[in-house]
C-alpha positions in Angstrom: -7.5 -3.1 -31.5 -4.4 -3.9 -33.5 -2.3 -7.1 -33.1 0.3 -5.4 -30.9 -2.4 -4.0 -28.6 -4.1 -7.4 -28.3 -0.8 -9.1 -27.5 -0.1 -6.5 -24.7 -3.6 -7.1 -23.3 -3.2 -10.9 -23.3 0.3 -10.6 -21.7 -1.0 -8.3 -19.0 -4.0 -10.6 -18.4 -1.7 -13.6 -18.0 0.4 -11.8 -15.5 -2.7 -10.9 -13.4 -3.8 -14.6 -13.5 -0.4 -15.9 -12.6 -0.3 -13.9 -9.4 -3.9 -14.8 -8.6 -2.8 -18.4 -8.7 0.2 -17.8 -6.5 -1.8 -15.9 -3.9 -2.5 -17.9 -0.7 -4.4 -15.5 1.6 -7.8 -17.2 2.0 -9.5 -14.5 4.2 -10.2 -11.8 1.6 -13.3 -9.7 1.1 -14.1 -7.4 -1.9 -12.8 -7.5 -5.4 -10.4 -4.7 -6.6 -10.1 -3.8 -10.2 -6.8 -5.3 -11.3 -4.8 -3.5 -14.0 -1.6 -4.9 -12.4 -0.7 -8.2 -10.9 -1.7 -8.6 -7.2 -0.1 -11.1 -4.8 -2.2 -11.7 -1.6 -0.2 -13.5 1.1 -0.5 -14.5 4.7 -2.9 -16.0 7.3 -4.7 -12.9 8.2 -7.6 -10.9 6.7 -7.5 -8.5 3.8 -10.6 -6.4 3.0 -11.1 -4.3 -0.1 -13.8 -1.6 -0.3 -15.7 -0.6 -3.4 -13.9 0.7 -6.4 -10.4 -0.1 -5.3 -8.0 0.1 -8.3 -4.7 -1.8 -8.3 -2.2 -0.7 -11.0 -2.0 2.0 -13.7 -1.4 1.0 -17.3 0.4 4.1 -18.4 2.7 4.4 -15.4 6.2 3.1 -14.5 6.8 -0.5 -13.6 3.6 -1.7 -15.3 5.3 -4.6 -17.0 8.1 -5.3 -14.6 6.5 -5.3 -11.1 3.6 -6.6 -9.1 1.6 -5.4 -6.0 2.3 -7.3 -2.8 -0.2 -7.3 0.1 0.5 -9.5 3.2 -1.5 -10.0 6.3 1.2 -12.1 7.9 -0.4 -13.7 11.0 -3.9 -15.1 11.7 -4.8 -12.0 13.7 -3.3 -9.6 11.1 -5.7 -7.2 9.3 -5.5 -5.0 6.3 -8.5 -2.8 5.5 -8.6 -0.8 2.3 -11.5 1.7 2.0 -13.6 2.8 -1.0 -12.3 4.6 -4.1 -8.6 3.9 -3.3 -6.2 4.0 -6.2 -2.9 2.1 -5.8 -0.2 2.6 -8.5 2.3 -0.1 -9.7 4.9 -1.7 -7.5 3.1 -1.2 -4.2 4.0 -3.4 -1.1 2.2 -3.6 2.3 2.9 -6.0 5.2 0.8 -6.1 8.3 1.6 -8.2 11.4 -1.1 -6.3 13.4 -3.3 -3.9 11.5 -3.1 -1.4 8.6 -6.1 0.8 7.7 -6.3 2.8 4.5 -9.5 4.9 4.5 -11.6 6.1 1.5 -10.3 8.2 -1.5 -6.6 7.6 -0.9 -4.1 7.9 -3.8 -0.9 5.9 -3.6 2.0 6.5 -6.0 4.4 4.1 -7.7 6.7 1.9 -5.5 5.2 2.8 -2.1 5.6 0.6 0.9 3.5 0.5 4.1 4.3 -1.7 7.1 3.3 -1.9 10.8 6.4 -3.8 11.9 10.2 -3.6 11.9 10.2 -7.2 10.7 13.2 -7.9 13.0 14.4 -6.6 16.3 17.2 -4.0 16.2 19.0 -5.7 19.0 21.4 -8.2 17.3 20.8 -10.7 20.1 17.1 -10.7 19.4 17.1 -10.2 15.7 15.9 -13.7 14.8 13.1 -13.8 17.3 9.6 -14.3 15.9 8.0 -11.3 17.7 9.4 -8.0 16.3 7.9 -4.7 17.4 4.5 -3.8 15.8 2.2 -0.8 15.9 -0.9 -0.2 13.8 -0.8 2.2 10.8 -3.7 4.4 9.8 -4.0 6.4 6.6 -7.0 8.7 6.8 -9.4 9.8 4.1 -8.2 11.7 1.0 -4.5 11.2 1.7 -2.1 11.3 -1.3 1.2 9.4 -1.0 3.6 10.4 -3.8 5.9 7.9 -5.5 8.4 5.9 -3.5 6.9 6.8 -0.1 7.6 4.5 2.9 5.2 4.5 5.8 6.6 2.8 9.0 5.0 1.3 12.0 2.8 3.3 14.4 2.1 6.1 11.9 -1.2 7.9 11.4 -1.5 10.3 8.4 -4.3 12.8 8.9 -7.1 13.5 6.4 -6.3 15.3 3.2 -2.5 15.4 3.8 0.0 15.0 0.9 3.3 13.1 1.4 6.0 14.1 -1.0 7.9 11.7 -3.3 10.5 9.5 -1.6 9.6 10.5 1.9 10.0 8.1 4.9 7.1 8.6 7.3 8.3 7.6 10.8 5.9 9.8 13.0 2.3 10.9 12.8 1.4 13.6 10.2 -1.5 16.0 11.1 -4.4 16.5 8.7 -4.4 19.1 5.9 -0.7 19.5 5.5 2.1 18.8 2.9 4.9 16.7 4.4 8.1 15.5 2.9 11.6 14.3 3.6 13.5 11.6 5.4 12.2 11.6 8.0 9.0 13.2 6.7 8.2 16.6 8.4 5.5 19.1 7.8 6.5 21.6 5.0 3.3 23.7 5.0 -0.4 23.7 5.5 -2.5 22.5 2.6 -4.4 25.3 0.9 -8.0 23.9 0.9 -10.7 25.5 -1.2 -14.2 24.9 0.1 
């Protein structure tokens, strides 16, 4: 390993440790493989399955972003299954519950939330109890880059969500969906 490669390695390692020190979520289980800084926030519970990978070295935003995961309230839960790969710049905020099942691939700059964060009604916008609904990402789902998944959504097994889509409603299993709002484009051609 040359001097430049060693410096890159040490710089990346320092960034990972910096965000470990800044993390304040105490109720965590599991140990993801960190190739990218991970900031864990909130009073709730965050569970990582086996072989969860955070970050990709040769991918956009490796040096400029970090991954943000927040289980905001004491009753909030985030459950990430086994063999999940999360690319750089990912953010997730749960006020109730978000489940990501096994073998899910998540592209660069994706965002998943189970809350609107604020009421839409301007007279209620600063209230502490915005609308929330659980999110469920089923097995083998692939979220392309820059995908946003909003509250109350379930994405069915094996489905693919195209780049820059905004998922506002349930997506059935075994389909390709894309757009803003995301809609089914076609069935997925599965080979068994």
